C-alpha positions as CSV (number, residue, x, y, z in Angstrom):
1,X,47.1,10.2,73.7
2,X,49.2,12.8,75.3
3,X,51.6,13.2,78.1
4,X,53.3,16.1,79.9
5,X,57.1,16.4,80.5
6,X,57.3,18.2,83.8
7,X,60.3,20.3,84.7
8,X,63.2,18.8,86.6
9,X,66.5,20.5,86.8
10,X,69.9,21.2,88.3
11,X,70.1,24.4,90.3
12,X,73.2,26.5,89.9
13,X,73.4,27.3,93.6
14,X,74.2,23.7,94.3
15,X,76.1,22.7,91.1
16,X,79.1,21.9,93.3
17,X,77.1,19.4,95.3
18,X,78.3,16.0,94.1
19,X,75.9,13.2,95.0
20,X,76.2,9.9,93.2
21,X,73.0,8.7,91.6
22,X,71.7,5.7,93.5
23,X,71.0,2.3,92.0
24,X,67.3,2.1,91.2
25,X,65.4,2.4,94.4
26,X,61.6,2.0,94.7
27,X,58.6,4.1,94.7
28,X,55.5,3.7,96.8
29,X,52.1,2.8,95.5
30,X,49.6,5.6,95.6
31,X,47.6,4.2,98.5
32,X,44.4,6.3,98.8
33,X,41.8,6.6,101.5
34,X,38.4,5.5,100.3
35,X,37.4,9.2,100.3
36,X,38.6,12.6,101.4
37,X,36.1,13.8,104.0
38,X,36.3,17.5,104.1
39,X,35.0,18.7,107.5
40,X,31.7,20.3,107.4
41,X,28.4,20.1,109.3
42,X,26.0,20.6,106.5
43,X,24.3,19.1,103.5
44,X,25.9,15.8,102.4
45,X,27.4,16.0,98.9
46,X,29.8,13.8,97.0
47,X,32.4,14.7,94.4
48,X,33.7,12.0,92.1
49,X,36.7,12.5,89.9
50,X,38.1,10.9,86.7
51,X,41.8,11.8,86.7
52,X,44.8,10.7,84.7
53,X,47.5,13.3,85.8
54,X,46.0,14.6,89.0
55,X,44.4,17.8,87.8
56,X,40.8,16.6,88.1
57,X,41.7,15.4,91.6
58,X,43.1,18.8,92.5
59,X,40.0,20.6,91.1
60,X,37.8,18.2,93.1
61,X,39.5,18.9,96.4
62,X,39.4,22.6,95.8
63,X,35.7,22.5,95.0
64,X,35.1,20.4,98.1
65,X,36.9,22.9,100.3
66,X,34.9,25.8,99.0
67,X,31.6,23.9,99.3
68,X,32.4,23.1,102.9
69,X,32.8,26.8,103.6
70,X,29.3,27.4,102.1
71,X,27.6,24.9,104.4
72,X,28.0,21.5,102.8
73,X,29.6,18.4,104.0
74,X,31.6,17.1,101.0
75,X,33.3,13.8,100.4
76,X,35.7,13.6,97.5
77,X,36.1,10.2,95.9
78,X,38.4,8.7,93.3
79,X,35.8,6.8,91.3
80,X,38.0,3.8,91.5
81,X,37.5,3.7,95.2
82,X,33.8,4.6,95.0
83,X,31.1,1.9,95.5
84,X,29.3,2.2,92.2
85,X,26.0,1.0,93.7
86,X,26.0,3.9,96.0
87,X,25.1,6.1,93.1
88,X,21.6,4.6,93.1
89,X,21.1,6.1,96.6
90,X,23.2,9.2,96.7
91,X,21.2,12.4,96.1
92,X,23.7,15.1,95.3
93,X,26.9,14.3,93.3
94,X,29.3,16.4,91.4
95,X,31.5,14.8,88.7
96,X,34.9,16.3,87.7
97,X,36.0,14.3,84.6
98,X,39.1,14.3,82.5
99,X,39.3,12.6,79.1
100,X,42.4,10.5,78.2
101,X,43.8,10.6,74.7
102,X,41.2,10.0,71.9
103,X,38.1,10.1,74.0
104,X,38.8,7.3,76.5
105,X,38.2,7.3,80.3
106,X,41.4,7.7,82.4
107,X,42.8,4.6,84.1
108,X,41.1,5.2,87.4
109,X,37.6,5.5,85.7
110,X,37.5,2.7,83.2
111,X,35.5,0.3,85.4
112,X,33.1,2.9,86.7
113,X,32.5,4.4,83.2
114,X,31.7,0.9,81.7
115,X,29.2,0.4,84.6
116,X,27.6,3.8,84.1
117,X,27.3,3.4,80.3
118,X,25.9,-0.2,80.5
119,X,23.0,-0.2,78.0
120,X,21.0,-2.6,80.1
121,X,20.8,0.0,83.0
122,X,17.3,0.9,84.1
123,X,16.1,4.1,82.4
124,X,15.0,5.5,85.8
125,X,18.0,4.4,87.9
126,X,18.9,8.0,89.0
127,X,15.6,9.8,89.3
128,X,16.5,10.6,92.8
129,X,19.9,12.2,91.8
130,X,20.8,15.8,91.4
131,X,24.1,16.3,89.6
132,X,26.5,18.6,87.9
133,X,29.6,17.9,85.7
134,X,32.7,19.8,84.9
135,X,34.9,18.2,82.2
136,X,38.6,18.7,81.6
137,X,39.7,18.5,77.9
138,X,41.7,20.0,75.1
139,X,40.2,21.3,71.9
140,X,43.2,20.2,69.9
141,X,41.9,16.7,70.3
142,X,39.1,15.3,68.1
143,X,37.1,14.1,71.0
144,X,37.1,17.2,73.1
145,X,35.8,16.6,76.6
146,X,34.1,13.4,75.6
147,X,34.0,12.0,79.2
148,X,32.3,15.1,80.6
149,X,29.8,15.2,77.8
150,X,29.0,11.4,78.1
151,X,28.7,11.5,81.9
152,X,26.4,14.6,81.7
153,X,24.2,13.1,79.0
154,X,24.1,9.7,80.6
155,X,23.0,10.9,84.0
156,X,20.2,12.9,82.5
157,X,19.1,10.0,80.3
158,X,18.9,7.8,83.4
159,X,16.6,10.3,85.1
160,X,19.1,12.5,87.0
161,X,18.3,16.2,87.4
162,X,21.0,18.6,86.3
163,X,21.7,21.1,89.1
164,X,23.9,23.3,86.9
165,X,25.2,23.5,83.4
166,X,27.9,21.3,82.1
167,X,31.3,22.9,82.4
168,X,33.9,22.3,79.6
169,X,37.5,23.3,80.5
170,X,40.0,23.7,77.6
171,X,43.6,23.0,78.5
172,X,44.6,24.4,75.1
173,X,43.6,27.9,76.3
174,X,43.2,28.2,80.1
175,X,41.6,25.3,81.9
176,X,42.3,26.8,85.3
177,X,40.3,30.0,84.4
178,X,37.5,27.8,82.8
179,X,37.2,25.9,86.1
180,X,37.2,29.0,88.3
181,X,34.5,30.7,86.2
182,X,32.4,27.6,86.3
183,X,33.0,27.0,90.0
184,X,32.0,30.6,90.9
185,X,28.7,30.4,89.0
186,X,28.1,26.9,90.3
187,X,28.6,28.1,93.9
188,X,26.0,30.8,93.5
189,X,23.5,28.4,91.9
190,X,23.9,25.6,94.5
191,X,23.6,28.1,97.4
192,X,20.4,29.5,96.0
193,X,19.1,26.0,95.4
194,X,19.7,25.0,99.1
195,X,18.8,28.4,100.5
196,X,22.3,29.1,101.9
197,X,24.1,32.4,102.1
198,X,25.6,33.5,98.8
199,X,29.3,32.7,98.6
200,X,31.6,35.6,99.4
201,X,34.7,36.7,97.4
202,X,37.2,36.5,100.2
203,X,40.0,34.0,100.4
204,X,39.3,30.3,101.0
205,X,39.5,29.5,104.7
206,X,42.4,27.2,105.8
207,X,41.5,23.6,105.2
208,X,41.4,21.0,107.9
209,X,44.4,18.7,107.9
210,X,43.9,15.3,106.3
211,X,47.3,13.7,107.0
212,X,49.7,13.3,109.8
213,X,53.4,12.4,109.7
214,X,55.2,10.0,111.9
215,X,59.0,10.0,112.1
216,X,61.0,6.9,113.0
217,X,64.4,6.4,114.6
218,X,66.9,4.3,112.6
219,X,66.8,0.8,113.9
220,X,63.4,1.1,115.5
221,X,61.4,-2.1,116.0
222,X,58.7,-1.1,113.5
223,X,61.3,-0.8,110.8
224,X,62.6,-4.4,111.1
225,X,62.8,-6.0,107.7
226,X,62.0,-2.8,105.9
227,X,64.3,-1.2,103.4
228,X,63.6,2.5,104.0
229,X,65.8,3.4,101.0
230,X,63.5,1.7,98.5
231,X,59.8,1.5,98.1
232,X,57.6,-1.0,96.4
233,X,57.2,0.5,92.9
234,X,61.0,0.3,92.4
235,X,61.6,-2.9,94.2
236,X,63.1,-5.7,92.1
237,X,61.6,-9.1,92.6
238,X,62.6,-12.5,91.2
239,X,59.0,-13.6,91.5
240,X,56.7,-13.4,88.5
241,X,53.8,-10.9,89.2
242,X,50.4,-12.5,90.0
243,X,48.6,-10.2,87.5
244,X,49.3,-8.0,84.5
245,X,51.5,-5.0,85.5
246,X,49.5,-1.8,85.5
247,X,49.7,1.8,86.8
248,X,49.2,0.6,90.4
249,X,51.6,-2.4,90.1
250,X,54.3,-1.7,87.5
251,X,57.1,-4.1,86.8
252,X,60.8,-3.3,87.2
253,X,61.8,-3.6,83.6
254,X,65.4,-3.8,82.5
255,X,66.8,-1.4,79.9
256,X,68.9,-3.4,77.6
257,X,69.7,-1.0,74.7
258,X,70.2,2.8,74.6
259,X,71.4,4.6,71.5
260,X,71.3,8.1,70.0
261,X,69.2,8.6,66.9
262,X,70.3,12.2,65.9
263,X,73.6,12.9,64.4
264,X,76.4,14.6,66.5
265,X,75.7,17.9,64.7
266,X,72.1,18.0,66.1
267,X,71.3,20.5,68.8
268,X,68.8,18.0,70.2
269,X,68.9,14.5,71.5
270,X,66.6,11.7,70.5
271,X,67.0,8.3,72.2
272,X,66.1,4.8,71.1
273,X,65.5,2.7,74.2
274,X,64.8,-1.0,74.4
275,X,63.4,-2.7,77.5
276,X,63.1,-6.4,78.1
277,X,59.5,-7.8,78.2
278,X,60.7,-10.4,80.7
279,X,59.2,-13.4,79.1
280,X,56.1,-11.4,78.0
281,X,55.3,-10.0,81.5
282,X,55.2,-6.8,79.5
283,X,53.3,-8.3,76.5
284,X,52.0,-5.7,74.0
285,X,50.7,-5.1,70.5
286,X,51.9,-2.5,67.9
287,X,50.2,0.8,68.8
288,X,50.1,0.2,72.6
289,X,51.7,2.7,75.0
290,X,54.5,2.1,77.5
291,X,54.1,3.8,80.8
292,X,57.2,4.4,82.9
293,X,57.7,6.0,86.4
294,X,60.9,8.1,86.4
295,X,62.8,9.5,89.4
296,X,63.3,13.2,90.1
297,X,66.7,14.8,89.7
298,X,68.7,14.1,92.9
299,X,70.3,17.5,93.0
300,X,66.9,19.0,93.0
301,X,65.9,16.7,95.9
302,X,68.8,17.9,98.0
303,X,68.1,21.5,97.1
304,X,64.5,21.1,98.3
305,X,65.5,19.4,101.6
306,X,67.9,22.4,102.2
307,X,65.1,24.9,101.6
308,X,62.8,22.9,104.0
309,X,65.6,22.7,106.5
310,X,64.9,19.0,106.6
311,X,67.4,16.1,106.9
312,X,67.0,13.9,103.7
313,X,67.8,10.8,105.8
314,X,64.8,11.4,108.1
315,X,62.6,8.3,108.1
316,X,59.0,9.2,107.7
317,X,55.5,7.7,107.2
318,X,52.2,9.3,106.5
319,X,48.7,8.4,107.7
320,X,45.2,9.7,107.3
321,X,44.1,11.7,110.4
322,X,41.2,9.3,110.8
323,X,43.5,6.3,111.0
324,X,44.8,6.5,114.6
325,X,45.9,2.8,114.6
326,X,48.3,3.4,111.8
327,X,47.0,0.4,109.9
328,X,46.8,1.9,106.4
329,X,49.8,4.2,105.6
330,X,49.5,6.6,102.8
331,X,53.3,6.5,102.7
332,X,55.0,3.5,104.3
333,X,58.3,4.2,106.1
334,X,61.0,5.6,103.8
335,X,63.6,8.3,104.0
336,X,62.6,11.8,103.0
337,X,65.1,11.6,100.2
338,X,63.4,8.5,98.8
339,X,60.0,10.1,99.0
340,X,61.1,13.2,97.2
341,X,63.1,11.2,94.6
342,X,60.5,8.7,93.6
343,X,57.0,9.4,95.1
344,X,56.3,13.1,94.8
345,X,56.3,15.4,91.8
346,X,58.7,18.2,92.9
347,X,59.2,19.7,89.5
348,X,55.6,20.2,88.4
349,X,54.1,23.7,88.0
350,X,53.1,24.6,91.5
351,X,49.3,24.4,92.2
352,X,47.1,26.8,94.0
353,X,46.5,24.5,96.9
354,X,50.2,24.4,97.6
355,X,50.4,28.2,97.4
356,X,47.7,28.6,99.9
357,X,49.5,26.3,102.4
358,X,52.7,28.2,101.9
359,X,50.9,31.5,102.5
360,X,49.8,30.2,106.0
361,X,53.5,30.0,107.0
362,X,54.9,33.2,105.4
363,X,56.3,35.4,108.2
364,X,56.4,38.5,105.9
365,X,53.0,40.0,105.5
366,X,53.8,41.3,102.0
367,X,54.8,37.8,100.9
368,X,51.8,36.3,102.5
369,X,49.5,38.7,100.6
370,X,51.2,38.0,97.3
371,X,50.9,34.2,97.8
372,X,47.2,34.6,98.7
373,X,46.6,36.6,95.5
374,X,48.4,34.0,93.5
375,X,46.3,31.2,95.0
376,X,43.0,33.1,94.7
377,X,39.9,31.2,93.5
378,X,38.6,34.5,92.0
379,X,38.6,34.2,88.2
380,X,39.4,37.9,87.9
381,X,42.7,37.2,89.6
382,X,43.7,34.3,87.5
383,X,46.0,36.4,85.3
384,X,48.4,36.8,88.3
385,X,48.8,33.0,88.6
386,X,49.0,32.5,84.8
387,X,51.8,35.1,84.4
388,X,53.9,34.4,87.5
389,X,53.5,30.7,87.8
390,X,52.4,29.1,84.5
391,X,54.2,31.2,82.0
392,X,57.4,31.0,84.0
393,X,57.0,27.3,84.7
394,X,57.7,27.8,88.5
395,X,57.9,24.7,90.6
396,X,57.6,24.7,94.4
397,X,61.4,25.0,94.9
398,X,61.3,28.3,93.0
399,X,58.5,29.5,95.1
400,X,60.4,28.8,98.3
401,X,63.4,30.6,96.8
402,X,61.2,33.7,95.9
403,X,59.3,33.8,99.2
404,X,62.1,33.4,101.7
405,X,60.0,34.1,104.8
406,X,58.0,30.9,104.3
407,X,58.8,28.2,106.9
408,X,56.4,25.4,106.1
409,X,56.3,22.3,108.3
410,X,57.4,19.2,106.4
411,X,54.2,17.3,107.1
412,X,52.0,20.0,105.7
413,X,54.3,20.5,102.8
414,X,54.0,16.8,101.8
415,X,50.3,16.8,102.3
416,X,49.7,19.1,99.3
417,X,52.7,17.9,97.1
418,X,51.3,16.1,94.1
419,X,52.4,12.5,93.3
420,X,54.6,11.6,90.4
421,X,52.6,10.4,87.5
422,X,53.7,7.9,84.8
423,X,54.9,9.2,81.5
424,X,53.5,7.5,78.4
425,X,55.2,6.7,75.2
426,X,53.9,5.2,71.9
427,X,55.7,1.9,71.5
428,X,58.0,1.9,68.5
429,X,58.3,-1.8,67.8
430,X,56.3,-5.0,67.0
431,X,56.8,-8.1,69.2
432,X,56.6,-10.2,66.0
433,X,59.9,-8.7,64.8
434,X,61.5,-7.9,68.2
435,X,60.4,-10.7,70.5
436,X,61.4,-10.1,74.1
437,X,61.9,-6.4,73.6
438,X,59.7,-3.3,73.7
439,X,61.1,-0.1,72.1
440,X,60.4,3.5,72.8
441,X,61.6,6.6,71.0
442,X,62.0,9.9,73.0
443,X,63.4,13.4,72.5
444,X,65.2,14.7,75.5
445,X,63.2,17.6,76.8
446,X,65.5,20.5,77.6
447,X,64.7,24.2,77.7
448,X,65.2,27.5,79.7
449,X,62.3,29.2,81.4
450,X,61.7,33.0,81.4
451,X,63.3,33.0,84.9
452,X,66.5,31.5,83.3
453,X,66.0,28.2,85.0
454,X,67.4,25.3,83.0
455,X,64.7,22.6,82.7
456,X,65.1,18.9,81.8
457,X,62.1,16.6,81.3
458,X,61.9,14.3,84.3
459,X,61.5,11.0,82.3
460,X,63.7,11.8,79.4
461,X,66.5,13.1,81.7
462,X,66.3,9.9,83.7
463,X,66.6,7.8,80.6
464,X,69.5,9.9,79.3
465,X,71.3,9.4,82.7
466,X,70.5,5.7,83.0
467,X,71.6,4.2,79.7
468,X,72.3,0.6,79.1
469,X,76.0,-0.2,78.7
470,X,76.7,-3.8,77.7
471,X,80.5,-3.4,78.0
472,X,80.1,-2.4,81.7
473,X,77.2,-4.8,82.1
474,X,75.0,-1.9,83.2
475,X,71.3,-2.5,82.6
476,X,69.2,-0.1,84.6
477,X,65.7,-0.9,85.7
478,X,62.6,1.3,85.8
479,X,59.0,0.7,86.8
480,X,57.0,0.1,83.6
481,X,53.6,-1.2,82.4
482,X,51.7,-1.5,79.1
483,X,48.6,0.6,78.5
484,X,46.4,-0.9,75.8
485,X,45.4,1.4,73.0
486,X,42.8,1.5,70.2
487,X,45.5,2.8,67.9
488,X,45.8,-0.4,65.9
489,X,46.4,-1.8,62.5
490,X,43.3,-3.0,60.6
491,X,42.4,-6.6,61.5
492,X,42.6,-7.5,57.8
493,X,46.2,-7.1,56.5
494,X,44.9,-6.4,53.0
495,X,43.5,-3.1,54.2
496,X,45.6,-0.2,52.9
497,X,47.1,2.2,55.6
498,X,48.2,5.8,55.3
499,X,50.4,7.0,58.2
500,X,51.4,10.5,59.0
501,X,54.1,10.9,61.7
502,X,56.8,13.6,61.7
503,X,59.6,13.5,64.3
504,X,58.9,11.0,67.2
505,X,55.4,10.7,65.8
506,X,57.0,8.0,63.7
507,X,57.2,5.8,66.8
508,X,54.0,3.7,66.5
509,X,54.3,3.5,62.8
510,X,57.7,1.9,63.1
511,X,55.9,-0.9,65.0
512,X,53.1,-0.9,62.3
513,X,55.7,-1.2,59.5
514,X,57.6,-4.0,61.4
515,X,54.3,-5.9,61.8
516,X,53.5,-5.5,58.0
517,X,57.0,-6.8,57.2
518,X,56.3,-9.8,59.4
519,X,52.9,-10.4,57.6
520,X,54.6,-10.2,54.2
521,X,57.3,-12.6,55.4
522,X,54.6,-15.0,56.5
523,X,53.2,-15.0,52.9
524,X,50.1,-13.0,53.8
525,X,48.5,-10.6,51.3
526,X,49.3,-7.0,52.6
527,X,47.6,-3.9,51.4
528,X,49.4,-0.6,50.4
529,X,51.4,0.9,53.2
530,X,52.2,4.6,52.9
531,X,54.2,6.7,55.3
532,X,54.5,10.5,55.5
533,X,57.5,11.4,57.7
534,X,59.0,14.8,58.5
535,X,62.1,16.2,60.2
536,X,64.4,19.1,59.9
537,X,67.3,17.8,57.9
538,X,68.1,14.5,56.2
539,X,71.6,14.3,57.7
540,X,70.8,15.5,61.2
541,X,67.4,14.2,62.6
542,X,66.1,11.7,60.1
543,X,65.5,9.0,62.7
544,X,65.5,5.3,61.6
545,X,66.5,6.5,58.1
546,X,68.3,3.3,57.1
547,X,65.4,1.1,58.3
548,X,62.7,3.2,56.5
549,X,64.6,3.2,53.2
550,X,65.2,-0.5,53.5
551,X,61.5,-1.1,54.1
552,X,60.7,0.9,51.0
553,X,63.3,-1.0,48.9
554,X,61.9,-4.3,50.1
555,X,58.4,-3.4,49.3
556,X,57.1,-3.3,52.8
557,X,56.5,0.5,52.4
558,X,54.6,1.1,49.2
559,X,55.6,4.7,49.4
560,X,57.9,6.7,51.7
561,X,57.2,10.5,51.5
562,X,59.6,12.7,53.6
563,X,59.3,16.4,54.3
564,X,62.3,18.4,55.4
565,X,61.7,21.7,57.2
566,X,65.3,23.1,57.3
567,X,66.9,21.5,54.2
568,X,65.8,23.9,51.6
569,X,64.9,27.6,51.4
570,X,61.3,27.2,52.2
571,X,60.0,25.0,55.0
572,X,58.2,21.9,53.9
573,X,56.0,19.9,56.3
574,X,54.0,16.6,55.9
575,X,50.8,18.5,55.2
576,X,52.5,20.2,52.2
577,X,53.5,16.8,50.9
578,X,49.9,15.6,51.2
579,X,48.7,18.6,49.2
580,X,50.7,17.6,46.1
581,X,47.9,16.9,43.6
582,X,48.9,13.4,42.5
583,X,49.5,12.5,46.2
584,X,46.1,13.9,47.2
585,X,44.4,12.0,44.4
586,X,46.1,8.7,45.6
587,X,45.0,9.3,49.2
588,X,41.4,9.9,48.1
589,X,41.4,6.7,46.0
590,X,42.8,4.7,48.9
591,X,40.2,6.1,51.4
592,X,37.4,5.2,49.0
593,X,38.9,1.6,48.8
594,X,38.6,1.3,52.6
595,X,42.1,2.6,53.7
596,X,42.8,3.5,57.3
597,X,44.3,6.9,58.0
598,X,46.6,7.5,61.0
599,X,48.3,10.6,62.5
600,X,50.7,10.7,65.4
601,X,52.6,13.7,66.9
602,X,51.9,17.2,67.9
603,X,48.2,17.9,68.5
604,X,48.4,21.7,68.6
605,X,49.8,22.4,65.1
606,X,50.7,19.4,63.1
607,X,47.6,17.3,63.7
608,X,45.3,20.3,62.9
609,X,47.2,21.0,59.7
610,X,47.1,17.4,58.6
611,X,43.3,17.3,59.3
612,X,42.9,20.5,57.2
613,X,44.9,19.0,54.4
614,X,42.8,15.8,54.5
615,X,39.6,17.9,54.4
616,X,40.9,19.7,51.3
617,X,41.7,16.4,49.6
618,X,38.2,15.2,50.2
619,X,36.9,18.5,48.8
620,X,39.2,18.6,45.7
621,X,39.2,14.9,44.8
622,X,35.9,13.8,46.2
623,X,34.0,16.6,44.7
624,X,32.3,17.4,48.0
625,X,31.5,20.7,49.7
626,X,33.4,21.6,52.9
627,X,30.4,20.6,55.0
628,X,30.0,17.3,53.3
629,X,33.8,16.7,53.4
630,X,33.7,17.2,57.2
631,X,30.9,14.7,57.5
632,X,32.9,12.3,55.5
633,X,35.9,12.7,57.8
634,X,33.6,12.5,60.9
635,X,32.4,9.1,59.6
636,X,35.9,7.9,59.1
637,X,36.6,8.7,62.8
638,X,33.3,7.1,63.9
639,X,34.2,4.0,61.9
640,X,37.6,3.9,63.6
641,X,39.3,4.4,60.2
642,X,40.8,7.8,61.1
643,X,42.8,7.3,64.2
644,X,45.0,9.8,66.1
645,X,47.8,9.3,68.7
646,X,48.7,12.9,69.5
647,X,50.0,15.0,72.4
648,X,50.2,18.6,73.4
C-alpha cells in the first residue's frame, strides 16, 4: 500500500496570528451526486472511475469536459454510484482506473470489480459495448496498473470492442504527461470513429457550473438543531455504530498514548501512537491498515480565507445545480472555517482544473495567460506545470499569492477544491497482545520546498499537535477506520517468515512479532521468525530497540539482523545484510522449506534493492539463471508467499 503526505504549513506572513486549536470538530461525508452530467448535446458517453486519492476522478472530469467540447454528452460516474446492470445496456464507456497498494481495487471500486470479474458472467455480456481504459499506476509496485489491465482484458473477454488502446500512466515518472498524451490520441481516434471534427489544440472552454452555494444567517430557522462548527465525520457519539466503520463512516477514535521513538539528538521525529479500539468497534488483525482523517493547519485556513476575502465564520452549504429543492446537500451547513479545516484539501499540489478556474478570474492579462498555459491539456506544455507546480509543491494558497489579480468567487473556488482523503498507516500491533488498542508508527513529515515554504505533513503534523496527555486527562479524538489487508501472517504458525522492514517499515512486523509471541505463549509450534531492520544509528533512530532485542532474547525472533547507514564509514542497508553469503544461503533454505517473504517500506529504492538482492540469492544459492530466478520469485508472489506493503 502507499499513501501521500500532502503539504500543510504555517505561513510566515501570519506567524503572529494566534488562533487556539479547536477541540475536535467534525468533517462531512463526501456526499456525491449519482453522476456528474457535463452539459453537451451530442453522443451519449459514460466515464467510470476507480479512485482512491481523487486523481482518477480528476482525470475523468477533465476528459469529460474535453469530450463535451468535441460533441459528446458525457456523464462521469464514481463506480460506487453506478448501477452495474447498466453496463449491459450502455454502448460507449470509458474507464479511468487506479490500483491500490499491491494490485487491489480502490475502496470505491471493490464491489463493482468483484461484479465485473465474476467468473460466472456470460461470455457475451458486453458484445454491444465499445470501451477504452486508462490506468493509473506506479512501476515501483509489483502489480503495476493491475486494475487497468484487468478491466481492459475482462471487457474484451466479455465481448466488448476496444475503441482505443489501453493507457498506462506511471506515477513514478509523470502520470500527468502520460494521461495528456493518451487523452490527445484518444480524442483524435474517437472523433474519427464518430465522424466529428478533429479536436483543436486551443484551451479547454469554460466548464458549466455543477454546484451552487447557499449562505445562511446565524440563527436562521433552517439551522435549528445543527452545530455548524462541527460536521458528521468528526462528531462524537455515545451510540455504537450500526455497521463496521469505513471510509464513508469512520469512528471518532480516542488517542490514549503518544510517545517519541527517536532520541533527543535526532533531527527527525517518529511517533508511537495508540488509539482505543472502543470495545472492538475498530477490530483488526496484524497487517491491516489504519485510516485516519486529519484536519488542516488552522493558520493556513485563516490565511486562505484572507486571500479569498471571505469571513471564516460565514455559514455555507453546497448543492448540485440540478437539485433546486435543496434536498441533497453536497456540503451541509457549516462555517467556512470548518469546511476548509476538515472537508477540503487546501495543501495538496494544485490541480489543472483549479488553475483554469483561477484563470477565469485573473484581472491581469499576463497572469491570465500564464495560468492558462500552466493548466493546458497540451502534452507539449506539461513541462511548465511540472516545473512551476509539481517540483515546487505549490498549493492553491501559493498560487493566489503569486497571481495577485485573481479574485475568484468563493462558490467557484470550492467547486474545484479537492476533498481531504484519509491517510493510511500499517498497524504496528497485534490485538492478541494489546487488546483494546491499535498502534501506529509515523515519522513527522517536515521539509522545505524550492520556494522556501516550510511544509508539514497534514496527518503527522495533526498527530504531533494533538498528543495524549494522561496527566492533563487530554485524549484527542480523530475519525478512524480499519482497512483490511492481504498482508498477513501464514495461517499455519509453523511456517517460517522472513521480514524486511527498515525505518517505519518495521510497523506491521512489530504486529507480526507480537502475534508470534502470543502463539508461542499459547504453546503453539512456531516456525523461524527472521527480521531485517535498518536505521541510521543505533543510539538515535533505532525504534522499538528494547522490544526487538527482548524478542530475540526470548526466542520469538530467531534472528534479528540490523543495518546502520550512518554508524560506520560505509553505509550499510538491509539489502547488504541479505547479501552476506551465509545469510543468503539461510534465506534460500527457508524459501525452499515454504517460508513467506515480506517487505515493507519505501517502494522507489528500498523495495527494488531488496527484490534485486532476493533475485541474486535465488541465482547464487538456487543455481538458477536470472530468467528462471525471476520466474521463481514471480511464483512466490502468485502464491502469496512474497508480500509487499510499500509506499512512494
